[in-house]
N, C-alpha and C positions, 0 to 999 in steps of 0.2 A: 767660392763658387757657390751660387745659387741653384738650388735643386728644387724644380716645381714640384708643387703638393700631387700627390697622385689624385685623379678623377676617378674615384670610384665609380660614380654615377653614369659614367660614360663607358662602362663594359657592356659588350653587346649582350642582350636578353639570351641570347641562346647559348652564350658562352656562360655566361650565369647559372642559367639552368642545368647546364650538364655540372657545374660545379656543385650546387644543390643537390643534384641526384647522388653522389659520393657522401652526402652527410646524413646521419641520422636526425631524426625529429627534433631533438632538443639544439643540435650544433645548427641546424638548418634556422629554427626561430631565433637564436641568437646571431647569427650570420645576416638574417635579414633586418637586423636593428640598426645596420652602417648607415644607411639612408633612406629616403623616401622611394627612391626607384629599386633599391633592393627588397624592401618591402611589399612593393606591389609584386614584384616577380614571385613572391612567395606564394600568393594565392590563386594557386592552379588546383584542378582536379586531382592530377596526379600525387599531391602532398596531402590531400584531405579524405583519402578513401576511408569509408565507415565513420566520418568524423560527427561526434555529437556537440549540437551548441546548445547552451543555455543563456536564455535570455530573459532579462528583469525588465518589464516595460516601463519601470518606475523609471529607469535611466534612459533620458533622449540618447545619450552617446553610444550606448549599446544597440539603440534602436536604429540610429544612423549607419553604425558599424555593419549591423546585419543587412541594412538594406545596399549597403554601398559593396560589400566584401564577400558576405557568408551566406547569401540568400541562396547563390547557384554553387555552393561548395558544400553545404551540412547535408548528412545523409537523415540524421535524428535532431529534431528541434525540440528543446523544452521551454515552455513560456510560463515564467512566474509573474503572478500578477494579482492585485488585490480585489477581489469581486464586490467590495463595498465601495471600491473608486469609480466615479464616473467617467473621468480622465483615462483611466486605466480599459475600461469598456470600448471608448471611443476608440482609442488607439489599438484595440483588438483588432476592430474591423479592419481596417487598414491593412494589418500586419497579415491578419488570415487569408484575404483575399491576395495578398502578394504570396505568401505559401501556396496557395491552391495553384498559383502558375509556376511553382517551382517544381520540376518534375524529379530533381534529385533528391529532393525531400520525402522519404519514404515513412519516416515515423514521428509522431506527433504526441508530446504529452503537456497536460497541462498541470501546473503546480498553485493552487492558491493555500491560503488559511483559514478562511470561514466559510461558512455556508451561504452568505447572501442575506438580503434584507429583507426577502420575503419568501413562504414555501412557494414550491412550482406549481402547488395544485390550487394555490390564493393570489396567483397572479392576475393583475388587472390588466386590460388589453393593451395598455400602452408599456406594461413589463415584458407583456410577451412579443410586441413588436421589435422591442429592444433586442432581445434575447435572440429574437428569429435574424434580425437583420446583422447583427454583430458577431454571432457565433454560427448559428444553424444554417444560413444560407453560406457563407464559403465553406464552412465545414462538409456542406454536401458537395460542393464542388472540388473539395480536395480529396476526399475519398472516391468521386464518381470519375476521376481522371483514368483515361484508358491507357495512354502511352506507358504511365508508369504506376505501380500499385501503392496503395496504403499498406504497410506492412504491421504497423502499430500505431492504436487508436486510444490513447488514455485521455479520458476527459476528468482525470484529476478528482474524482469522486464527488462532483459538483452537481448537486441535484438538478439544479435548472437546467442542466445539459444531457445527462442520463435520460432524463425525460422525455429526451428526441431520440433515444437508442434504436428504436425502430426503423426512423426515418432515416437515420445515418446507415443502418444495415440495406434498407431499400436501395440507397443510391448508391452502393459500392459499386465501383467499375470493374474492380477483380478481387471479389470476395474470396476466390480461392487462394489467394496469396497473402491473406490478411495472418498473422501470425498470435498477435495481442490484441484483446478488446475487453475493457474495462467499463462495466456500466454500473457497477455498484456505486453507492453514494453515502455521504451523511446527509440526515435529514434536517431540515431547519425545525419540524414539530415530529419528533418520533412516533408521537401518538396519532397524527392524523396526516395523510400525504398519499396523494396519486400512485398507484401500483404501475409498474411499468409492464406491460402485455407483449410477448415475443412470439413473433410466427417462427414455428419451429422449422418451417422449410427454408425460411432465411438463414438460420443456423447451420443449417445441411451443406450450404455452398460454401460456407467458411473449412475448406479442406484440409488448410494447413495451420489451422488454429492450435496453438499449445498452451497459451494463457488467457484463460476468463475468469471476469469476476462479476458476479451478477448479486444483486439483493434476494434475499430469502423469499421475498414475496413472489417473485418471478418464478419460483420452480414448479414444476409439476412432474408428474409423471412421464408425460409425453415428451417434455423438455429433456429429462435426464435419458430418456430412451433414444432421443434425437441425436443428443451430443457424443454419444458412443461412437458415432463414425468418425469421430475428428480425433485427431492425434494429441489431445490434450495431454499436459505433464503438470500443469498447476490449476486448480480451480478454487476460486476464493468467493465465500459467501459471506454477505453482511446482513445480520438480522437487527432490525429496528423494533417495531410494535408487533404486536399479534391481535387478530379480532378476537373481541371479547365473544362472540358467537364461532366456537370452534367449526360448525357445520360449513361456516361461509366460507371460511378459508381453505384453500386447497392444502391437502396435507399431501408431502411425499410420504409412498409407502414404504413398507419393508423391503415387498419384492422388488421395486423400483431400484431402491439402495441396494440390493442383494447383486442384480444385475449390473448394476453401474460398477460395484466393487469388483464383482467378476472380472468385467472387461479391463477396469484400470487398476491391476494388481499393484502399482507403484506410482500413483499419482499423489500429488503434493495437495491435501485438501484442507484448506484453511478456513475455519469457522469464526466471524467474528461477530460479537455482541456490542453494539455501541448506543449508549442511553437508554438501554433497552429494557426499561424498568418493571414491565409485565413480562419480558418474555425469560428474564432472568429466573423467575420463580418457578416459571413451566417450563424449563429447559430441558429437563430429562422426560418430561410427558408430550411436549408438542412439536419439538425440535430434534432432539438426538433419536438416532435410530439404532437398534443393534448390527445391521448391516453398512452402517453409513463410517466410512472408510477415513475419520476425520485423522490430520496428523498434526494439527496447528490448532491451539483453540486461544482467543483473544478476549476476554470478558472485560470492555473497557467503561468505566464511570456508570454502570450499573446500579450502584448504590444498594447491593443487597448480596450477600455471602450465600450461595447455595451451596452448602458442604455436599447435601444429598446428590446434584448433579454430579460434582466432581469426583464422588465415589462410585456413579453410575459409570462414568467415563473410564475410571480405572478399571473396571471390569470388562466392559463391553468394546473397549477401545483399545485392550490390553497390547494388541499386536501392532496397532498403528501410531499411537501418539507419542508424539515427539518433542514437541514444545506446548509449554500451559503459560500464559499471561494472564493475572487477576490484578485488575489496577482500579483504584478508587482514589478521590482525594483524600489526604490525610485528615483535611480540616474537618471532613464531614464523619470521616471513622476512626477518628484519635483513640478512642476508647472501645474499640470494637475488636475483641480478640477472637480467635477460633475456638467457638464455644459450639460443641456437639451435643450437649445434653437434651436439648431440644430433640434431636435424632435418636429415638430408643434404641435402633439397631446398630450405631456407629458407636465405637470406642477409641478409634485411631483419627488420627489426623489425616483427611483424605490425602493431602497432598505425600505423606508416608505412604499411603497406601498405594498412590500412584508409582512413586518411587520402587516400590516393590513390586508391583504388578506389570508396569510397563516397561518392557525391555529396550523398548528403540527411545526411551524419553532422554532428553539432552539437555531440557530447558526448562526451567522453572524462576518465574517473575512474579512477585507478590509484592504490591504496595498499598498501602490503606489500611492495610489490617494486620494486626500484633500477632508477631508467631512466636511460640515456645523454642526456645532454644535448644531443647533436647530434641524437639521433633526435627529441627535443622541438622543436627547431627545423624540423627536416624536417616535423614534423607542422604545426606554423605556418604553414611557407611552403606548404604542400599545400593547408591548409583555410583558411587566412586570416581574414577577418572573419566566414565561414561558422561558423567553431568558436565558439560562444557561450560554452562552457566546457572548460577545458583543467587538471584538478586533479590533481596530483601531491605526494608528500611526502617521497620517498626519491629522490635524486639521486647520481649520481658526481660530484659537482665535482671540477675537479682544481685549482683555486685559486681567492682570493677576485676577484681581477682577473676570471677567467673567469664567473665568477656573475653579477656586475654586466654582463657584455657578453652573456651569454645570456640575461638577464633581457630588457634594454634591447630585444634584437632582438626577442623572443615578443612584448614590448609593443606594439612597430611593428606587427607582422604580422598581430597579432589585434586590433589597433586599441582596446586595452583595458589598465588596467592588471593586471598579471600578475606572480605570484611563488608559487614553490612552498608549500605549506602548513607552517608550522611547527610544530615538536612540540607547543607549548603551546597550539596552536588545533586539535589535533586532537581527534577524541570520545573519550572513554575505552575505547571497544571496539578501537579503532585504536592504542591505546598501546603504547610499548616495553615495558613493564612486563607480566606475568602479568595475562591478562585473565579475568574469570569469564564462563560462558557466559550469564548473565542479562542482563549489561552487551551481548554481542554480540545476544543476543535483541530488547534494546530498540533497536538500531539496525535490525536488520533490520524489525521493526514498523515504525518509523518511515518506514524507505524504503518500504515497501508500501503504508502509507497515502498517502503522496507521490505514488506510481505512480497509484493509486486517483483521488487529486485531480485531478494534471496533466492538459493538454488535447492 
């Protein structure tokens, strides 16, 4: 007896949709692989609520899939591209104009791993025209939509785009619904760059803004006062250079930070220094303030260990500090030990003092500097299980036997498995060999994105 093969593709779309409605997302996705018709029935808005789609413009198949199936379904779009690649830039123009026409897309994030070919302030007219045609004009259309709001605009810390931050704010169709805005950047030349100025009245309109990132140069007393009307839960500040003439650079006053701190008593304030070769030496004098409620500090590739600034923070940020990263390339700092002899007032490792004074401290990450194992044990004793992460890679071990003893004691104190990060597990940017700036840039970009995502 011959039995005909079931023709699954002939099942009516209405019946198939009702079947899909009974399935969980994983089962529904598996069922959609039966045939092309079933797969097409999967792409309905009812199955893609709050859907986040990541698109790498290097892959033409992903681009085609987005244009064909996902453009009208995704709520959040993450675009990965290479800012050095001219072909990527041209693809971005068509893609962004498409995005601007998709009312369902309410969140847009950019991801790249390099700062570009030229500094924003040094662009020739042809560079500016290309940036404006490929990015700025379609982005203005995207944020200026009236029917559907832009809730997240993450410019990916790309200097050439954050340069137009005020233009994007002016173009906002529904600024009152913007929830996240990232205007901080990584600079092509940390010692010479144009400074973004923001009209504070534009910031006032962003009445739902929860997450904001800015370059330190943009801050002022007036801006800090203005954003107190916003429901901020996280504020990220990125420091690059400092003007050699202190009088020419606006300095945020103690009073402004005191008012800010009183208003935002539970805000997450992340302070990041990136290639800040001058700023790191003047950190406690020109940037930090007693009333600045810093919760997270990232000192990245600044090529200087400012132990005095660490001690200053352990005193004045003892109630707020939760996390500290001090990171440099091991190649440049392989012989750099935590030497405090030049600071006559300091007798203790500043990280030990942080562990003692800062009652909220949960995370210490140090790479590029040689740590004393006795001090690491001291940190573990002071913080105990409250210290969720203690990460170091360069330790002055006196012997293999001591290594095992220290490791075991730290494991017991922290109540978790612990060992220093081995050389083969270090990211390329922290390697013991020469490191290209693009590799460091990628590390910084990833850490900035992590801080944006974390709660």
